[in-house]
C-alpha positions in Angstrom: -49.1 -3.9 21.8 -46.2 -2.9 24.0 -42.9 -4.7 23.8 -40.1 -4.5 26.3 -36.8 -3.9 24.6 -33.5 -5.1 26.1 -32.4 -2.9 29.0 -34.8 -0.1 28.4 -36.5 1.0 31.5 -39.9 1.7 29.8 -42.1 0.0 27.3 -42.1 1.3 23.7 -45.4 1.4 21.8 -45.1 -0.4 18.5 -47.4 -0.2 15.5 -48.1 -3.7 14.5 -49.2 -2.6 11.1 -45.9 -3.0 9.2 -47.2 -1.4 6.0 -45.5 2.0 5.6 -47.8 3.0 2.7 -51.5 2.1 2.7 -52.9 0.1 -0.2 -56.0 2.4 -0.6 -55.5 6.1 -0.5 -58.1 8.9 -0.7 -59.3 9.6 -4.3 -58.0 6.2 -5.7 -59.9 4.5 -8.4 -60.4 0.8 -8.5 -57.9 0.5 -11.3 -55.2 2.2 -9.3 -55.8 0.0 -6.3 -55.7 -3.1 -8.5 -52.4 -2.0 -10.1 -50.9 -1.2 -6.7 -52.0 -4.6 -5.4 -50.5 -6.5 -8.4 -47.3 -4.5 -8.0 -47.0 -5.4 -4.3 -47.8 -9.1 -5.0 -45.1 -9.1 -7.7 -42.5 -7.5 -5.5 -43.3 -9.9 -2.7 -43.0 -12.9 -5.0 -39.7 -11.7 -6.4 -38.3 -11.2 -2.9 -39.4 -14.7 -1.9 -37.8 -16.2 -5.0 -34.6 -14.2 -4.6 -34.3 -15.1 -0.9 -35.3 -18.8 -1.2 -34.3 -19.8 -4.8 -34.0 -23.5 -4.2 -37.3 -24.0 -2.5 -39.1 -21.7 -4.9 -37.7 -23.5 -8.0 -38.5 -26.9 -6.6 -42.1 -25.9 -5.8 -42.5 -24.3 -9.2 -41.1 -27.3 -11.0 -43.4 -29.7 -9.1 -46.5 -27.6 -9.9 -45.5 -27.4 -13.5 -45.0 -31.1 -13.8 -48.4 -31.9 -12.2 -50.1 -29.4 -14.5 -48.5 -31.0 -17.6 -48.7 -34.7 -16.9 -51.1 -35.1 -14.0 -50.3 -36.4 -10.5 -49.8 -40.1 -11.1 -46.5 -39.9 -12.9 -44.9 -37.5 -10.4 -46.1 -39.7 -7.5 -44.5 -42.8 -9.1 -41.3 -40.8 -9.7 -41.3 -39.7 -6.0 -41.7 -43.3 -4.9 -38.8 -44.4 -7.1 -36.6 -41.6 -5.8 -37.5 -42.5 -2.2 -36.5 -46.1 -2.7 -33.3 -45.0 -4.4 -32.5 -42.8 -1.5 -33.0 -45.6 1.0 -30.7 -47.9 -1.0 -28.1 -45.1 -1.1 -28.3 -44.6 2.6 -27.7 -48.3 3.3 -25.0 -48.7 0.7 -22.9 -45.6 1.4 -24.1 -43.7 4.5 -21.2 -41.2 4.4 -21.9 -39.9 0.9 -25.7 -40.0 1.5 -25.3 -37.9 4.6 -23.1 -35.3 2.9 -25.1 -34.9 -0.3 -28.7 -35.6 0.7 -29.2 -36.4 4.3 -27.8 -33.3 5.9 -29.3 -30.8 3.3 -32.8 -32.4 3.8 -32.4 -32.3 7.6 -31.2 -28.7 7.5 -34.2 -27.7 5.2 -36.6 -29.4 7.6 -35.1 -27.9 10.7 -35.3 -24.4 9.2 -38.8 -24.4 7.9 -40.5 -26.7 10.3 -38.6 -26.5 13.6 -37.5 -22.9 13.7 -39.1 -20.6 11.2 -42.7 -20.9 12.4 -41.8 -19.9 16.0 -38.9 -17.6 15.3 -40.7 -14.3 15.7 -42.2 -15.2 19.0 -38.9 -16.7 20.2 -37.1 -13.4 19.6 -39.7 -11.1 21.0 -40.2 -13.1 24.2 -36.5 -13.0 24.9 -36.2 -9.2 24.5 -34.3 -9.6 21.2 -36.7 -7.5 19.1 -36.0 -3.8 18.3 -38.1 -1.0 16.9 -37.1 0.5 13.6 -39.3 3.6 13.2 -42.8 2.4 14.0 -42.0 -1.2 13.0 -41.0 -4.1 15.3 -38.1 -6.0 13.8 -36.1 -9.0 15.1 -32.9 -10.9 14.2 -33.3 -12.7 10.9 -32.9 -16.4 10.5 -30.8 -16.8 7.3 -29.5 -20.4 7.3 -29.7 -23.6 9.2 -27.1 -26.4 9.2 -28.3 -29.5 10.9 -26.2 -32.5 12.1 -26.9 -35.6 14.2 -26.4 -33.7 17.5 -26.9 -29.9 16.9 -28.3 -27.3 14.6 -26.2 -24.2 13.7 -28.4 -21.2 12.9 -27.0 -18.3 11.0 -28.6 -15.1 12.4 -28.5 -11.6 11.1 -28.4 -9.0 13.8 -30.4 -5.8 13.6 -29.0 -2.3 13.9 -28.1 -1.6 17.6 -27.5 -5.3 18.4 -24.3 -7.2 19.2 -23.5 -10.8 19.8 -23.5 -10.4 23.6 -27.3 -9.6 23.4 -28.0 -13.1 22.1 -25.3 -14.6 24.4 -27.0 -13.1 27.5 -30.3 -14.8 26.4 -28.6 -18.2 25.5 -29.6 -20.0 28.6 -33.3 -19.1 28.4 -33.3 -19.8 24.7 -32.0 -23.3 25.4 -34.9 -23.9 27.7 -37.4 -22.5 25.2 -36.1 -24.7 22.4 -35.9 -27.8 24.6 -32.2 -28.2 23.9 -29.3 -29.0 26.1 -27.4 -25.7 25.4 -27.3 -22.7 23.1 -24.0 -21.1 22.3 -23.2 -18.0 20.3 -20.3 -17.8 17.8 -19.3 -14.7 15.8 -19.4 -15.3 12.1 -18.7 -11.9 10.5 -19.8 -8.3 11.3 -23.6 -8.3 11.7 -23.9 -12.1 11.7 -23.6 -14.8 14.4 -24.1 -18.5 14.6 -26.4 -19.9 17.3 -25.4 -23.5 18.0 -28.4 -25.4 19.4 -27.3 -28.7 21.0 -30.1 -31.2 20.8 -28.2 -34.2 22.1 -24.8 -34.5 23.7 -22.4 -36.3 21.4 -20.0 -37.1 24.2 -22.4 -39.5 25.9 -21.4 -42.1 23.4 -18.1 -43.9 23.7 -15.3 -42.3 21.8 -13.4 -44.4 19.2 -9.7 -44.7 19.6 -7.8 -41.9 18.0 -4.7 -42.5 15.7 -1.2 -42.6 17.2 1.7 -41.3 15.1 3.6 -44.2 13.5 6.9 -42.4 13.6 8.7 -39.4 15.1 8.3 -37.6 11.7 4.6 -37.9 11.9 4.3 -36.1 15.2 3.1 -32.5 14.6 3.8 -30.4 17.6 1.3 -27.8 16.3 -1.6 -30.2 16.0 -1.7 -33.2 18.3 -5.0 -35.1 18.1 -5.9 -35.7 21.7 -9.7 -35.8 21.5 -12.8 -34.8 19.7 -14.6 -31.5 19.3 -18.3 -31.3 19.8 -18.8 -31.0 16.0 -17.1 -34.3 15.5 -13.8 -32.9 14.3 -10.5 -33.9 15.9 -9.4 -31.8 18.8 -5.9 -30.7 17.8 -3.7 -29.4 20.6 -0.8 -27.1 19.8 2.4 -27.3 22.0 5.1 -25.6 19.9 5.0 -21.9 20.4 2.4 -21.8 23.2 1.8 -22.7 26.8 -1.2 -24.8 28.0 -3.2 -24.2 31.2 -5.6 -27.0 32.3 -8.0 -26.5 35.2 -10.7 -28.8 36.6 -12.2 -30.2 39.7 -11.2 -33.6 41.2 -12.1 -36.3 38.7 -12.8 -33.8 35.9 -10.4 -35.5 33.5 -7.2 -33.4 33.6 -5.2 -36.7 33.5 -6.9 -37.5 30.1 -5.5 -34.3 28.6 -2.0 -35.0 30.0 -1.8 -38.7 28.9 -3.5 -38.1 25.5 -0.8 -35.5 24.9 2.0 -37.8 26.0 0.7 -40.7 23.9 0.9 -38.6 20.7 4.4 -37.4 21.7 5.7 -40.9 22.3 7.6 -41.5 19.0 9.2 -38.1 19.1 10.2 -38.6 22.7 12.0 -41.9 21.9 13.7 -40.3 18.9 15.0 -37.4 21.0 13.0 -34.7 19.2 11.0 -34.0 22.3 11.9 -33.9 26.0 9.5 -33.9 28.8 10.5 -32.5 32.2 7.8 -33.6 34.6 6.8 -32.7 38.2 4.2 -34.5 40.2 3.7 -33.0 43.6 1.2 -35.8 44.5 4.1 -38.1 45.1 3.9 -39.7 41.6 0.3 -40.8 41.9 -0.4 -39.4 38.4 2.8 -39.3 36.4 5.1 -42.0 37.9 3.7 -44.8 35.6 5.2 -42.9 32.7 8.5 -42.3 34.4 10.5 -43.8 31.5 9.1 -41.1 29.2 10.6 -38.2 31.1 14.1 -36.8 30.7 13.7 -35.1 34.0 11.3 -36.1 36.8 10.6 -35.1 40.4 7.8 -36.1 42.7 9.0 -36.2 46.3 11.1 -33.2 47.4 9.8 -29.7 47.0 13.2 -28.3 46.8 14.1 -30.6 43.9 10.8 -29.7 42.1 11.6 -26.0 42.3 15.2 -26.7 41.2 13.8 -28.5 38.1 11.8 -25.4 37.3 14.9 -23.2 37.7 16.9 -25.6 35.5 14.2 -25.2 32.8 14.3 -21.4 33.2 18.1 -21.4 32.8 17.8 -23.7 29.8 15.3 -21.3 28.2 17.6 -18.3 28.6 20.6 -20.1 27.4 18.9 -21.4 24.3 17.3 -18.0 23.5 20.8 -16.5 23.6 22.2 -19.2 21.2 19.3 -18.7 18.8 19.5 -14.9 18.8 20.1 -13.7 15.3 19.7 -17.2 13.9 16.0 -17.9 13.9 12.9 -16.4 15.6 11.2 -19.8 16.0 12.8 -23.2 16.8 12.4 -26.2 14.5 13.0 -29.2 16.8 15.9 -31.5 16.0 17.8 -34.1 18.0 20.4 -31.4 18.8 17.8 -28.9 19.8 14.7 -30.8 20.9 11.4 -29.2 21.9 11.2 -29.3 25.8 7.8 -29.6 27.5 7.8 -28.7 31.2 4.8 -30.6 32.6 3.5 -29.8 36.1 0.6 -31.6 37.7 -1.1 -29.9 40.7 0.6 -26.7 39.8 -0.9 -24.8 42.8 1.1 -27.0 45.2 4.3 -25.4 44.0 3.2 -21.8 43.4 0.6 -21.1 46.1 0.4 -23.7 48.8 4.1 -23.7 49.7 4.7 -22.4 53.3 8.4 -21.6 52.5 8.1 -18.2 51.0 11.6 -18.4 49.6 10.9 -21.6 47.7 7.6 -20.1 46.5 9.3 -17.0 45.2 11.9 -19.1 43.4 9.2 -21.2 41.8 7.2 -18.1 40.7 10.2 -16.5 39.2 11.2 -19.6 37.2 7.6 -20.2 36.0 7.2 -16.6 34.8 10.5 -16.8 32.9 9.3 -20.0 31.3 5.9 -18.6 30.4 7.2 -15.2 29.1 10.3 -16.4 27.3 9.9 -20.1 26.4 7.7 -20.0 23.3 10.2 -18.9 20.7 13.2 -21.0 21.8 11.0 -24.2 21.9 10.3 -24.6 25.7 6.6 -25.2 26.4 4.8 -25.2 29.7 1.8 -27.4 30.5 0.3 -27.1 33.9 -2.8 -28.6 35.5 -4.5 -27.6 38.7 -7.8 -27.7 40.6 -8.1 -24.2 42.1 -8.1 -21.6 39.3 -8.3 -18.5 41.5 -6.1 -15.5 40.8 -4.4 -15.9 44.2 -3.2 -19.3 43.0 -2.1 -18.4 39.5 -1.9 -14.6 39.2 -0.1 -14.8 35.8 -2.6 -16.9 33.9 -2.5 -14.4 31.0 0.9 -15.8 30.1 -0.9 -19.0 29.0 -2.3 -18.6 25.5 -4.1 -22.0 25.4 -6.5 -22.6 28.2 -8.6 -25.7 28.9 -11.4 -25.7 31.5 -12.8 -29.0 32.5 -15.7 -29.5 35.0 -15.5 -26.7 37.6 -17.4 -26.3 40.9 -18.6 -22.7 40.5 -19.8 -20.5 37.6 -17.4 -17.7 38.4 -14.4 -20.1 38.0 -15.2 -20.3 34.2 -14.2 -16.7 33.6 -11.2 -17.2 35.9 -9.8 -19.8 33.6 -11.0 -18.9 30.1 -11.4 -15.2 30.3 -14.1 -12.6 30.8 -17.6 -13.5 29.6 -16.6 -16.9 28.5 -19.5 -18.5 30.4 -21.9 -16.1 28.9 -20.6 -17.2 25.5 -21.5 -20.8 26.2 -18.6 -22.3 28.3 -20.8 -24.0 30.9 -18.0 -25.8 32.8 -20.0 -25.8 36.0 -22.8 -27.7 34.4 -20.7 -30.6 33.1 -21.9 -33.7 34.9 -19.5 -35.9 36.8 -20.5 -38.8 34.5 -18.6 -37.1 31.6 -14.9 -36.9 32.7 -12.6 -35.4 30.0 -15.2 -33.0 28.8 -14.3 -29.3 28.8 -14.1 -26.1 26.9 -11.0 -24.6 25.1 -10.2 -20.9 24.6 -7.2 -20.2 22.3 -5.2 -17.1 21.8 -6.7 -14.9 19.0 -10.1 -16.5 19.1 -13.3 -14.9 20.6 -15.4 -17.9 21.3 -14.7 -21.1 23.3 -15.4 -24.6 21.9 -16.4 -27.8 23.7 -14.2 -30.9 23.6 -13.6 -34.3 25.1 -10.2 -35.7 25.7 -9.5 -39.4 24.9 -9.5 -41.6 28.0 -6.1 -43.4 28.3 -6.2 -46.5 30.6 -3.3 -47.9 32.7 -2.5 -50.6 30.1 -2.0 -48.0 27.4 0.2 -45.9 29.7 2.3 -49.0 30.6 2.8 -49.7 26.9 3.6 -46.1 26.1 6.4 -46.0 28.7 7.7 -49.4 27.5 7.7 -48.6 23.8 8.9 -45.0 23.8 11.4 -44.4 26.6 13.3 -41.2 26.6 17.0 -41.3 25.8 19.3 -41.7 28.8 20.5 -38.1 28.9 19.7 -34.7 27.8 21.8 -32.0 26.1 23.3 -29.4 28.4 22.6 -25.8 27.3 26.2 -24.9 26.5 27.6 -22.7 23.9 29.4 -24.3 20.9 26.9 -27.1 20.2 26.5 -28.1 16.6 23.4 -28.6 14.7 22.8 -31.7 12.5 24.2 -29.8 9.5 27.5 -29.2 11.5 26.9 -25.4 11.9 28.1 -24.0 15.1 25.2 -21.6 15.7 26.7 -19.9 18.7 30.4 -19.6 17.8 30.2 -15.8 17.4 27.7 -15.2 20.2 29.0 -13.9 23.5 28.4 -15.8 26.7 24.7 -15.3 27.5 23.7 -13.4 30.6 22.7 -15.6 33.5 19.5 -15.1 35.5 20.1 -12.2 37.8 19.7 -12.2 41.6 16.4 -10.4 41.3 15.1 -13.3 39.1 16.3 -16.4 41.0 18.0 -17.0 44.3 21.8 -16.4 44.8 22.2 -20.1 45.7 20.8 -21.2 42.4 23.0 -18.7 40.5 26.1 -20.1 42.2 25.0 -23.7 41.6 24.2 -23.0 37.9 27.5 -21.3 37.2 29.5 -24.1 38.9 27.4 -26.8 37.1 28.0 -25.3 33.7 31.7 -24.8 34.3 32.2 -28.4 35.5 30.4 -29.9 32.5 32.2 -27.7 30.0 35.6 -28.7 31.5 34.7 -32.4 31.4 33.4 -32.2 27.8 30.3 -34.1 28.6 27.2 -33.8 26.4 24.5 -34.6 28.9 23.4 -34.8 32.5 21.7 -37.6 34.4 18.0 -38.0 34.0 17.3 -36.8 37.5 18.9 -34.8 40.3 17.8 -36.9 43.2 
């Protein structure tokens, strides 16, 4: 038999006789052959018991019981256990699923669904390799089965890497009759194959919890949806920036409003400020106008100015915190500021005024590169993820890709080879808005999520119940924390943004603005600069 191996340009002859040492050798007597046969059988049985202890023990116990008492009593015991399991499932389905249902399903999936066809599956997809004169393939070590997917722990052979299985994931999905197969790295030499049998996101999602108070808002873990494995999708805002891309109707608004809904109590308490820009004239964000400390949706110049305000705010706050702390803990005096921009490309790429475009680019790059530590986060959403539109996407550690039009756009948003690793954003149907894939900083593999849908009534109630305070603190020196400590008393006046970073007009305006408010002794500025 000849087996084609991976990218090799020729076929490699493989000896299908996997026995390295023949059972019968020249000059052997019958006794020697018998002893050798017994030894091999014993070694094989020992290996099977060591590799599959639970199955081996259960089978041995069942055979021993039948031998001792006959088959009638074991059959009655099995019937009683079956009835007890059914009662358990009806009375307490959660504990039944955890302790009995899932283990039984996993056992069945491994030995009935996958093990009998595993060898052929690997060889037909060029995943077998030759070790000497023996054909070997990735080993199936464990199966964890749930309602919607099976997770297969696979041991790689020498010379293989996770990308070899990832390259074959699409054809494996068709061979297994599943919706998708994705590869996750487990540890060196091992990967998980996630075989999705049914899509969990076709069922309506139950309403997620909303924080009851400002103290319950965790800026490092906001529950805004569900992951494919059923766990909560927790979005981090503090210490990161979020990049959301998706085609029209893909559900970018669900990500935005789910985030704002969980921020509501902290916004009303003054622990969080949202500075929002909606270049679509307010079609998306205006219903939540009361939530925003700063808001622009009509004049391009005012939108760019808001970004420059945020950049100046970032630099001022970083100077005040220098030598005090490396990471901000939000308070009323020093709230976390989220700069939210819908249709981001309208400001950074589609502007015909090159001067305005340059100012916007400079401000955004300052926010993205310097805002994480002083507590200024950036969350942007757009439809066109090309590098010409957002050339500095590497400054966004958290990336979310919703439904996209083309396969190559997946890697543009999430990074190289993310589609190969299972982020099939171009295959998400239009009937599933809010579904996407997330790639986080420091992780190798993307994961599939669905954001909670927030309807207009919920948005109206959110804006009514959690309005932002009427003013925001000015980034001036000499402000006091809640403990009364003047954290900037000994810090020199921070350097303003240079002419090479922002326009001279903005530098003049900013300096004059700071001077006027310092003279007047005010503690805030109006909500908008219309």
